[in-house]
Every structure is written in structure tokens, then in C-alpha cells.
N, C-alpha and C positions, 0 to 999 in steps of 0.2 A: 505694287503688290498689295494684296488685301490686308486689312487690319485683322489681327487675330489675338485671342486671349493669351496672356503669358502663362496661364495655368487654368485648369478646369475647376479648381477650388480656390477660395479666397486666400490671399497671403496672410499668414498670422505669425507675428513676432512678439511673444509674450514676455520673454526674459532677456536681459542683456548678459554679458559675460560674467558679471558679478552676481547674477541671479536676481537682479532687481527688475522691476517692471519697465518695459520698453515704451510705455505710454508717453506720447509727445515726441517721439523720434520722427524723422522725416525720411521718405524714400524718394530717390531721384534717379532718372535714367540718363545714360550717355551713349553716344555711338560707340560700338565695340572697339576696344583698343585705343580710345582717345579720351580727351578731357572735354569733348564737345557735348553740351547738354542736348537732349532731344525730348520732345513732348511725349507724354503718355495720354491715352484717349479713353473716354468713358463709353464709347460706342464702336461698333464694328465698321462704321462708315467714316471714321476719322473725325467725328465731331466731339465736342466737350474736351478740348485739349487742356492738359494740366502740366505746369513746369515741374511740380513736385506734389507729393501727397503726404499727409500726416498719418501716424499710427495711433489708433485710439487706445482706450484703457484695456481692451480685451486683446490688443495686439493686431487688429485688422487694419489694412489700408483703407482710408476713407476718402471720399471725393469732396468736392467743394461744399456739398450740402450736408456733410457729416455722415453719409451712409457708406457702409462697407461696399467695396467694389473690386473687380478684377480688371487691371489695366489692359488696354489693347495697344499693340505695337505693329509696325509695318517694316521692321528691319532687324538685323542682328544687334544686340544691345548689351550694355553693362549696367548692373544694379549697384547703387551705392546707398547705404543707410547712414544717416547722420543723427547725432544725439540732440541737435537743436536746429532751429530754423536758420540762424545766422550762418552756421557752417554750411548748410545746404545752399543758401543764397550765394555765398562767396566761394563755393566749390572747394572747401578746405579738406582735401583728400587725406591730409595727415591726421586729421581728427576723426575720420570716418570710423564708424563702429563695424561696418561690414561692406566688403566689396566683392562682387562676383562678375567676371568679365566674359565676353565672347559667348553670350547666350543666344543660340539661333532662334529665329522666329519660327513658329509652327506654320508650315506652308499650307496651301490649299489642299483639298481632298484629304483631310486628316483621317477619315475613316471612322466608323461607328465605334464608340468606346474609347476614343483617343481625345482630341481637343476640338470640339465642334465650334462653329460660329455661334454667337449668342446675339440674336436680333429680335426686334419686334416685327410684326407682320409688315408694317409700313416700311421699315428699314430693309427687310428682305425684298420687297417689291421695288425699292429704289436702288438696290445694289446693282452695280455693273461688273462686279468681280467674281460672282459665283459661277461655278461650272458643274456639270453633271458629275456626281460622285461626292461633292462636298456634303458635309453634315452640318445641320443648323439646329440650334435650339430656338424655337419661336417663343419668346418669353411671355407674350400676351395671349398665347393659345395653350394655357395650362402647362407651360414649360415643356411642351412635347418635343421629343427628339425626332427629327426627320432627316431623310436623305433626299438628295435632289436627283431626279431622273430626267434625262433628256426625253422629249417626246411631245405630248399634245399641248396645245394652247387652249385657253378657255377662260371662263369667268372666274372671279375669285369666290368660288363656292365650294364648300366641303373640302375635298383634297386637291383640287386643281388650282394652282396659283400661276398667274402670268407675270413674268418679269418685265414690267412695262418700260423700265429705264434702259434696258439693254436689248441685246438681240436674242437672249435665251428665253425660250418658252419652256417652263418646267412644270413637272408634277411633283408635288410635295408628298412624300411617302413616309409612313411611320416605320421606324426600324425596329428590329428585334421581334420577339414572339408576342408582345402585348400590343394590341391595336386599341388605342383609347378613342372611343366613339366621340368624346368631346372635341377631339381635333378635327372631326369630320362634320361638326355642327349639331350633334345631339345635345339638346339643352332642356332644362327643366321648364315646363309650362308652355313649350312651343311644339308645333308639328315637326317631329323628328323623323318622319317616315323615310324621306329620301336620304337623309344623312345616315341613318342606321343601315339602309340598304347599301350605301356606298362603302361604309366601313366593313360590312360583311363581305361584299364583293372583293374588296382589297385583301381581306384575310384569306378568302378562298383562293385568291391568286397566288398566295404563298404556299399553299398545300398542293402536294403532287398527286394526291388521290391514291388510288390503288386498292382501297377497300380493306386493308388489313390492320389499320390502326397503328402501324409502326412508324409512319411518316411523321415529320414535324407537324404538330397541330397548333395553328395560331389561335390565340385567345383574344376574343373581342371583349373589351372591358367597358361595362356600362356604368355611368355615374349615378350617384344618388339623385333622386328627384322624380317628378311626374312628367314622363315623356308622352306626348300625344302621338298616337299612331292612327293613320286614316286609311291605310291600305295594307294588303298582305305583303309580308316580307318573304321573298323566295330564297331558299337555300339551294345551292348547287348539289344535286344528288350524287355527283361524282367526286365530291370533296368532303372533308370533315374538318370542323372547327369547334371551338368551345366558346360559348356565350355566357359571360359571367357578370352578374350584377353585384351590388353592395349588400344584398340580402332581400328577402321577400317583403320586408317592411320598409325598405329604403329605396329600392329601385322599382318603379311602377310604370307599366305601359297602360295608358288610359285610352280606351277606344270609344268612350261614351259620347264624344263630341262629333262623331263621324257618321256617315251613312253606313249601312250594313255591308259587311264583307265577310269572307269565310273565316280567316284565322290571322293571328299575328305572325306565326312562323309556319311556313309550308315547306316540307322537306323534299318535295319533288315526286314525280310519278314513278321513277325508277328506284332501284334499291339505294337507300341512303343509310350510311353506316358511320358509327363512331362519333357522332355529334355529342356534345356535352352542353346541357342547359343547367345553369346554376344561379341562384341568388337573385331572383326577380319575381315580380307579380304582374299578372295580366288582369286588368279589369275590363270586361267586355261591355258593360253598360247595356246589355241586351241588343247590341249591334253586331256581334260576331257569332258565328256558329260554334267555333272552337277556339281555344287559346293556342294550342299547338296541334297541327294536323299532319299526321304521318301515315300515308297510305301504303308505304313499303319501307319499313325501317328495321334495323337490327343493331345490337350493341350500342344502343343509345342510353345515356344516363341523364336522369332528371333529378336534381338535388336542390332542396330548398326553393322550390318553385310553387307559387300560388296562382290559381286560376279561378276567377269568379265572373259571374255575369254573362256567361255564354248561353246560347239558345239550344244547342244540341248536346255538347259534352265539353267538359273542361279540357281533356286531352283525348285525342283519337289516335290509336296505335293499331296498325293493321299489318298482317303478313310479314312478320319479322321474328326475331328470336334474341334471347340473351340480353334484354334491356332491363334497366332497373329504375325504380322510382323510390327515392330515399328522402324522408322528412319533407314531403310535399303536402300542400293543402289544396284540395279541390272542393270548393264550397260555394253555395248560393248560385248554382247554375240552374237555368230553366231547362233541365235535361239531366243526363247522367254526369257523375263526377269524372269517371274514367271509363273509356270503352276500349276493350281489347278484342279485336275481330280477326277471324279467319287466319289461324296459324300464327297467332302471337304467342309463340312457344317459349318456354323457359323464361318467362317474364317474372321478375320479383318486385313486389310492392312492400316496402319495409318502413315501418314507423311513420306512416302517412295519416293525416287527418282528413277524412272525407265526410262531409256533413252538409245538411240543409240543401240538398239538391232535390229538385222536384221529380226526377227519375230515380234510378237506382244509384247507390253509391258507386258500385263497380258492376259493369255489364261485360261479361266474358262469353264469347261465342266461338266454338270450334277451335279450341286452343289446348295445348298440352303442357304439362309441367309448370303450371302457373302456381306461384307461391305468394301468399299474403301473410306477412309476419308482423305482429305487433300493431301499434297504431290504433285508430278508432274509426268506425263507420257508424255515423249517428244521424238520426232524424232525416233520413232520405225518404221521400214521400212514397214511392212505389215499392221500395224494399232496399235492403242492405246489399246483398249479392244476388245477381242473376247469373247462374252458371249453366250454359247450354253446350252440350258436347264437349265437356271440359274434364280433365283430370288434373289434380293438383293437391297442394298442401296448404292448410289454413290454420295458422298457429298463433295463439296468444293475442288475438285481436278482440277489442272491446266493441260490441255492437249494441246500440241503444235506440229505441224509439223508431225503428225503421218500419216501413210498410203500413203506415196508418190509413192511407187510402187504398193501398195495394195496387196490383197490376191486373188488368182485365184482358182475358183471352177470348177469342171468338169461337175457337174450336178446341174443346167445348166452351160453351159460354159460362165462364167461371171467373170470379175475382179472387185473387190470392193475396192474403195479407200476412206476410211472413218476414222474418229476418233474412232468410236464405231461400231461394227457389232453385231447384235442380230440374233440368229439362234435357231432352235430346231430340230436338225437332229441327227439321230443315227450314222451317219458317218460325223462328222463335218469337218474333214480334206478335204473332197472332195465334199460334197453335201450340198445344201441349203434345208431348210425344206419346205415341201409342205403345211403344215397347223400348227395351234397352234402357239406357240411362247414363247420366253423368256419374262419375265416381270420384271420390276424393277422401282425404283424411282431415278431420277437424280435431285439434288438440289444444287443451288449455284455453278454450274460448270463454268469454264472459259476456252476458247479455242482460240488458234491462229492457223488458218488453213494453210495447205500446198497448194501451187498453183495448185497441181494436184488432190486435193480432189474433189470428185463428189457429196458428201453430208457430213453432219456432223455425222448423225446416219443412218446406213443402217439396215433395218429389212427384212430378208427373209420372216419372218412372226412374228408377235408380238401380245401379248394380255396383257392388263392392264399395258401399258407403260405410266409412268407419268414423265414429265419434268417440274420442277417448279424452273425456274431460270437458265439461261445459257447465259453468255456473250460471244459473238463470234467476234473475230477479223478476219474479212473477207477481209482485205485490200490486202492480197497476191493473191486473186482470180482475174482472168482476166475477168470472166463472172459470170452469176448467177447460183447458185445451190440451191436445196431444203435443208431445215434442215433435213428432214427425207425422205428417199427413201425406198419404199417397193416393193416387187416383186409380181406382179399380172399377172396371165395368166390362160390358161386352166388347169394348174396343180398346181397353187400357189394361196393361199388365201390372201385376202387383210388384211391390218392392222386393228386391232379391239381394241376398248377401249383405244385409244391413246389420251393423254391429254398433250398439250403443253401450257405453261404459262410463262410469264416474260422472254421471249427470246429477247435479245438486240443484234443488230449487229452494227459494226462500220461504214460500208460503204453501207449496203443494198444489198450486193451481195448475201448473204444467204437469201433466201425467207422463211419466216416462214410458211411453208406449207408441205404437203405430196405430193410426186409424186409417182404414181403407174405406173408400166410399165411392159409389157410383155418383157421377156428377148430377144426375137427376133424382136419384133416390138414395140419399145418404144413409149409410149404415154406421151407427155409432156404437160405442161400447162403454162399459162401466169399469174398465180396468182401474185399479187403484194403487198400483205399485209406484210410490213416489219416494223422493229422497234416497234413491237407490240406483240400481242399474238394471239393464235388460239386454240380453243378447237375442236378437230377433232374426231367426233363420226362416227358411222356407223349405219344406220337404214334402214329398208326394206320398200321401197315405194310400192313394189308389193303387200304387205299385205293390202294396202289401195285401190289402183286403179286397181290392177290386181289379186284380191284375188281368182277369180273363172275363170279359163281359158275357161270353157264351154261358157262363155259370150263374149269371144274375138270376134272381128269383123275383116272383111277383110280390110287390111290396104293399099292394092294396087289395082288400077283399073284393072291392067293387070293380077292380081293373080287369079288362079283358086281356087275352093272351097275346104275347109277342113271341116270335121265333127269332132268337139271336144266334148268329153263327160267325165264326172267324172266316175271313176271306184269305186269299193267297196274294192279294194285291196290297200296295202300300201307298201312302201319301207322304211325300217328303221323308221317306224312310220309316214311317210309322205304320204298323199293321192296321188294316181296316177290318171293321166288322159290319155285318148287315143285320138290319132289324125289319122283320116282315110282320105286318098286322094280320091277325087271323079273323078279325071282325072290324066293323066300322063304328064310327061314333065316338064315344067318350074316351077318357084317358086310358092309356096303357102304361103303367108305371112299373119298371123293373130296375133292380139294383141290388144293394147289399147292406148289411147292418154293420155299423162301426161302433164298437163298444167305447163309451166315453172314457173308460178307465185307461184306454190306450194313450190318452193325452192328459198329462197332469195339468191341473188348473185349467180345465177346458173352458171355463167361463172367460178366461183371458185370451182365447184364441179367435182369430178371424179365419174362416175357411172359404177358400176360393176354388170353384170348380169350373173347368173349361174343357171344351172339345171342339173338333171340327165336324161338320155334318153336311150331307148333300142328299136331296131327294132323288132317287133313281126312277121310281115308279110312283105317280101321283104327286100330290103336294100337301102332305099332312103337316100338322104343326109339330114342333119338336122343341123340347126344353130340357133343362137340367133340374133335378129334384133334390131337395134337402129337407129333412124333417128332424128338428132338434127336440121333438117331444111336445112342442107347443104350436105346431102348424108349420107348413112349408113356407120358405121364402125363395122367391124366384127373382133374379135380377131383371130390371126393366128391359122389355123387348126380347127376352130370351125364349119366349114361348110362341112367337109368331109363326105363321105358315112358312114353309120352305119354298124356295124357287127351284123347280126341277132342273137338275144338272149344274147347280151353282153351289160351290162350297161356301159355308157360312160358319162363323165362329159363334158358339154359344157359351154363356158365362152365367154363373150364379154365385152370389156372395152372401154369407150369413155368419152370425156369431154364435158360438157354442154357449149353451146355458147350463150344461151339467145336469140336466134333469133325467138322464137315463141313457138309453141307446139312441144312436143317431143313424138315420137312414139316408143313404146317398144313392142316387141313380139317375135314370133318364125317363123322360115322359114323352110318349108319342100319342097324338090325339087328333080328333076332327078329320080323320082320313077315312079311307075305304079299305075293305078287305083286300089283301094282297099288295097294299102300298109298301114300297121298299125304301129304306133309308140306309145309307152307308155312313159310318162314323168312326172317329178315332176313340180309343179308350179315354174316358173322362179322367183328366189329371186333377187330383184333389190336393191342393196346397194349403198348408197351415201356416199362418203368419201371426207372430206376436206371442211366442212363448219363450221361456228361459232356456238356456243351453242345456240345462239338466233335464229338459223334457224330451230329449231325443230317445223316447221310449219305443219308437216304432222303427223297425228295421227298414232300410231303404230297399 
């Protein structure tokens, strides 16, 4: 029979019957029911035989070297404890302090949690007694508890152990829910790629999958130290496990000594769910694209994870939902800190530190219900947040020094240097959106700007943007910038439904306002409302004063006549009008007069005029006209010749100056008599006045 421990914990006899110390007593074993002494053993192989053992000052049985130990036996036995060595040697039972008879030996296959074998790896390999189902503690492999499964033979690497002394070929398997990677060969300072993959593969074999997260989730335990990783670790996308280290400052995966590869952890191409990453750091060393790469993931938790030194992004998360990032650090990556792509919905980023990345701190594209709460996003070169086709909530996050070099778009050619960029483009890496916009709520934010910032928030276009509380340290700025800058031109729509409230600046360099500008001909303003708030709506003055273009009058004494009439046809549900020249040559300017008193603080208003137009007969020029009392301002390209039969959008942008009446209208020119143009009523939007300024009826 195999040799087994008499107990799983050391024997301890501290007091005798009188309450005195049992130090110096002796323990001796006998065959059950007899007076025949038998040996006890110090190993499971029957070596290290002792006729008796002494009790030390703490009450523990000690071996011949004076070390506490648990005796091994191979039969049913009797324990006798003597008060002195002479009685033990002479088997003086009458003087014995304690006698316990007929104690059965623990048999083989003791089962996990009962009395396992205690062996070194060498003793295990030499054993001829083990069978499948036995449980073994391998004392020189971090005291790991394993069970023995019949099956494959193989080399003594990681988790496959060959029993060379007997006929059994066995696989050593970690028992319970904790899989210690040290038992598979993961070590400090050595290439642990294959060992880590083996541990993860074994953990995944214990999970039944199913994708609902209710099943047993094995935990892969990483040791402290610097583990070298030289290839991507693949996770089974049909299973879910937890990978836990000793903390981001203690457990480090170092990829800096290897050739380039994609990522440390790859979650698989199909839907991967309910994985847990916690307590480790990934240092890419410029050799990996991502720390963790998940192209289809949901319900994944990242906690206390640090990623640095990647070339594309610290973590890439795509097409999934309900995942969380908690107390993570994504820093010093040659790209973005975090990328959320294509329906990464209901993702929460909480109390994370995202800094010193050469791209954006967080790049989010085509995702809904995104939440960034607390933490800090600092000193990311291209910008702090890039939100494209996104709605979400951004609360109590500190943003500092982002966007010092900014992000350069090709269409239009513009470089944006801001803490936050809002966009709604199908190609967000190159293009700014022409209309629509990302929407979201920012509350309780705090920023310290970079000296090169041109605004705090940049919106190529935005709808339903709400800011309720933003403290801005604008001391680094040399001059004034707007809080929100939005792109307006003949091709780009103005900001819509924008609400700014409780914005406080330290020096007044950030003006609480919106600036709208054509990307080729900037239109600036001199708004001075600082240390306060502004509600910035957009409403259509044309619906009140210029609702019927057929009633437009000649605005210029030198202008020749136009005949304007309403048609019975529509474009996209909008009534069309026709304009017919009565002569050729110079300008034909028709429109209406808008009293500046209809808009309070008109100096603070940006006015944006737009309509659609098509030449029906001839190819005259056509533009929109605005005269604020100091000359007309026409947006670039808005007065060029029309193409016959082609609908074209026309736009003009100007700033009110409060000098009196304002004339708004249309200008048809450089055509011939009887040239005919069809157009929609010019919409006149006013952007950038307080909510109390709703003085014009809709």
C-alpha cells in the first residue's frame, strides 16, 4: 500500500494532563492492536524511517533534523506518547501519557480537500503507487495541489508529467477554481508565453461556456514578477475565465525583448463574454500593437490593469456592450490609450488614469451609452476625447494639457487642438461631418488647458450637447479662445441644441461662447461673457420676417429687378420659389429688413443663412446677402455661378454689430434677362445668445 500522511496538518501536543508543557515527550507507532513497534516515515516513498520522534517546545513532532513534520504510514496503526525517551525505547506502556489504537491509514484516491499525498516532483515521478484520481501536493512546485488524470504521456514541461518508474502516464492538473500559473512554468524573468497559454487552456477546459456568465468561472492566478511574453496569448471565445495578477505594480508582462506581434491577450474573432482581467501590467516596449485586443467582446471587466508601450492602442474594444474599465492606467502608448469602436455600447470607464499617449486618451466611434466617470485624461498629444457618432455621459473627469499638437483632418484641411472633439463622420480618421452630430452630457468636469489649445470643445457638428458644470484653468493661454468652436460653411451645419451652464474660468481667457467659422474664411467674434453661463440656442428668424420670399423688396438702389413667385412644387417637403431676371448684367438683390432690436445683445450673435438653389434657365450667379450696416459679408464660394439643373447649397455667415438695421436676402447676378432660378426660402439661424433672448416668435 502507498505511504500516506497520518493527517493533513502537523501534530501538535502543547500541554500534558497537568497543564504543563509536553516538550521533550516522544511519539511512537505500533501495529494496530499489538505491542509491535513499526516505523514512521518522512516521505511518501517510504524513505527516512524513524523508530520514534520527539515533541518540541511548541508541541510539534520533529524529525531527526529537528524540523516539524507529518509522519507517513502504510498500514493501520496505534499511537503511543511517552513522557521520556527511556520509556519509549523500552515500550513501557504503563507509563504512557497517551494511547490511541486502531487508526486506519488514509487509502489512495483521497479526493480533493481530504488527505492528499505530499511529494516532491522527483518523488512523484519515481512513485509506482499513484493511480488516476489521487491528489498530490507537489512541495517543490509552490505547494500546489494537483489531481492525477489518466491520459497523455509527454515531457516534464508545464502541466504534463510522465510517471517514468511505473506504467502510469499522467497529466498533473490543478484542482479547485484557482489555477496557479507558477505550477505551469510561469516565472519571473523568463519567457513564460507557452506556460501562460497552457494555464489558460486548462482553465478554459473547466468552463462550460454558454455565454451567460452563470457558469463556474476559473481564475488564472499570476505571480508577482516580470514575465516575458513573446507571442500573442489566445483566449477561447466560447469560454470565460478570470485572469488575476498581484497588482499592476507587481505583475508585469514584458514584451520589449521580442519581435513585433499584435497583442498579449486576444479574445477571438467571435463573441467573447464575461472574461475578467485584473491586477497586472503590460509593457509593450514598442513591439506590440495592443495590450488587449478584443474585436467582439461584451460584459468584460478590466480592473487595476496598466498598459504602456503599444503602437496602436493600449486596449482595443469593438462591437460589444456592458463592459467596464475600473482603476486602469493606459499611458505612454504610441497611439491612443483606449479605443472603443463600432457599437461598443454601454461601456463604463471609471476612475481611470489615461495619460501621455501620442494619440487621443480615448477614441470612441459609433457607440452609444458610453460613460466616463471620474479619473483623469491628461497630456495626450492629439486630444483628450474623440467622440464620433457617440452619445453618452461624461462626469467629474479631470482633463489637462491634451491636444497640444492636435489632430489634422484632410476634409476639410484643418488641425483641431482641443480637449474634446465631437464629430459624426463615416470616415472619422480623415473627415469632419457635414451635418448632424454627436450628442452627450458633460457635468462636473475640470480642465487645465494647454497653451496651444484653440478651444475647449470642438464640434464639427453637434446636436443635443449639454454642458452643466466645467471648471477651466485657462492660465496657460496667451490669448482668448472660445469654449466651443463649431464648423460652419457652405458645406457644414451649425451647432444645434447646445446648452452651456455653470462654466467657470480662472483668468477669463476662455470665453463662454460659441464661435462658428468657415474653415477657409474664419469668422471671429468679440463676445465677452466670461465667468458666467450661456444658453446657446438656434432659431429661425426667416420664419418670422422673411417667411414669404414673394414679398421680398429691392434692397439696393442700383439693383435691377427680379420677379419672385411661389411655386406649387416642393423639394424634400419644402416649398419652392422662382426668381426671374428682368435684365442682364449686375447684381439683383432682394430681401427684407430685420430690426436689430428683435435680438437683444445682437453684437453677441452669429447669424447663419442657408438655402438650396438650382438654375432652371441660364447659369446666373447666385448668393446670399447680409448687410449689418458696415457692408455685406458673403461666405466663401456662395456667390459662384450655378450649374443648370443641379441643386446647390448656398450659405452665408456673419456676426451682428448692432449698428442699426440688418438686411438679409438673396443676390442673383451675371446672368441674362429671363434667367430663372428655383430656390427654397432662406433659413436664417441665430447662434450664440442667451435663453432670455427668445424675443422673436418661431
